[in-house]
C-alpha positions as CSV (number, residue, x, y, z in Angstrom):
1,M,95.4,77.9,139.8
2,Y,97.4,77.6,136.6
3,K,98.0,73.9,136.7
4,N,95.3,73.3,134.1
5,I,97.0,75.5,131.5
6,F,99.2,72.6,130.5
7,K,96.4,70.2,129.9
8,L,94.9,69.6,126.5
9,D,91.4,69.5,127.8
10,Y,91.8,73.1,129.1
11,W,92.4,74.4,125.6
12,T,90.0,72.2,123.6
13,N,87.0,72.4,125.9
14,F,84.0,73.9,124.0
15,R,82.2,74.8,127.2
16,P,85.1,76.2,129.3
17,G,83.1,78.5,131.6
18,S,84.1,82.0,132.4
19,L,87.6,83.2,132.8
20,E,89.2,83.2,136.2
21,P,88.9,86.6,137.9
22,R,92.7,87.3,137.7
23,M,92.9,86.2,134.0
24,Q,89.9,88.3,133.2
25,L,91.6,91.3,134.8
26,Y,94.8,90.7,132.8
27,F,92.7,90.4,129.6
28,I,90.9,93.7,130.3
29,L,94.2,95.4,131.0
30,F,95.5,94.1,127.7
31,I,92.4,95.5,126.0
32,L,93.0,98.9,127.6
33,I,96.7,98.8,126.4
34,L,95.5,97.9,122.9
35,A,93.0,100.9,123.1
36,I,95.9,103.2,124.0
37,F,97.9,101.9,121.0
38,V,94.9,102.3,118.7
39,I,94.7,106.0,119.7
40,L,98.5,106.4,119.3
41,S,98.4,104.6,115.9
42,I,95.6,106.8,114.7
43,Y,97.9,109.8,115.3
44,L,101.0,108.1,113.8
45,S,99.1,106.7,110.7
46,Q,98.3,110.3,109.7
47,I,101.9,110.8,108.7
48,K,101.7,111.2,105.0
49,K,105.4,111.4,104.1
50,G,108.4,109.5,105.2
51,S,109.8,106.0,104.8
52,Y,108.0,104.6,107.8
53,S,104.4,105.8,106.9
54,K,103.5,102.3,105.6
55,I,104.8,100.7,108.8
56,W,102.7,103.1,110.9
57,R,99.6,102.3,108.8
58,R,100.2,98.6,109.1
59,L,100.6,98.9,112.9
60,H,97.4,100.9,112.9
61,F,95.5,98.1,111.2
62,F,97.2,95.6,113.5
63,T,96.1,97.4,116.6
64,V,92.5,98.2,115.5
65,T,91.9,94.6,114.3
66,N,93.3,93.1,117.4
67,F,91.4,95.5,119.6
68,V,88.1,94.4,117.9
69,I,89.0,90.7,118.2
70,S,89.9,91.1,121.8
71,L,86.6,92.7,122.6
72,L,84.8,89.9,120.8
73,L,86.7,87.3,122.7
74,L,85.9,89.0,126.0
75,F,82.3,89.2,125.1
76,F,82.1,85.5,124.1
77,T,83.8,84.4,127.3
78,Y,81.7,86.7,129.5
79,E,78.5,85.3,127.9
80,N,79.8,81.7,127.9
81,I,78.9,81.2,124.3
82,R,79.8,77.6,123.6
83,F,82.0,77.4,120.6
84,F,83.3,81.0,120.5
85,S,84.3,81.0,124.2
86,A,86.7,78.1,123.7
87,R,90.2,78.8,124.8
88,F,91.9,77.7,121.6
89,W,90.6,80.9,120.1
90,F,93.0,82.8,122.4
91,V,95.9,80.6,121.2
92,L,95.0,81.2,117.5
93,W,94.7,84.9,118.2
94,V,98.1,85.1,119.9
95,I,99.7,83.1,117.0
96,G,98.1,85.4,114.5
97,M,99.4,88.5,116.3
98,I,102.9,87.1,116.5
99,F,102.8,86.2,112.8
100,W,101.5,89.7,111.9
101,L,104.1,91.5,114.0
102,I,106.9,89.4,112.4
103,L,105.7,90.5,108.9
104,I,105.6,94.1,110.0
105,Y,109.1,93.7,111.5
106,K,110.5,92.2,108.3
107,Q,109.1,95.0,106.2
108,S,110.6,97.6,108.6
109,K,114.0,96.0,108.2
110,Q,113.8,96.6,104.4
111,I,113.4,100.4,104.8
112,P,117.1,101.2,105.1
113,K,117.8,99.2,101.9
114,L,115.0,101.1,100.1
115,R,116.4,104.4,101.3
116,E,119.8,103.5,99.9
117,K,118.3,102.5,96.6
118,R,116.4,105.8,96.3
119,K,119.5,107.7,97.1
120,K,121.5,105.9,94.4
121,D,118.7,106.4,91.9
122,E,118.6,110.1,92.6
123,E,122.3,110.3,92.3
124,F,122.1,108.5,88.9
125,K,119.2,110.7,87.7
126,K,121.2,113.8,88.5
127,Y,123.4,113.1,85.5
128,L,120.6,112.3,83.0
129,P,119.4,115.1,80.7
């Protein structure tokens, strides 16, 4: 069943056919999970103040964008559109998601440093006339 995953022809075929039923089910479940995260991120991106508000907004854009891309990929594979149903799009999509999440993670690691800097600036400004 999954023996073709490790072959180059499986990923570069421009007419791959429809997804296997089990893989299509997993993909639909992933889309549903993304939809839940979109709803959750809408709520969390409404936070106006706080150090993590930019992170929540970036996660909101991440979930909305990937939700739309996943719906497009599902549509293309369901309709067997030649070039756009190729499986290498899934690989590029996953690589893009990982790269985007790494960027968001790196930005979230800088927040404690920014908090310390703000705290020191406020402490310094306290003594200025």
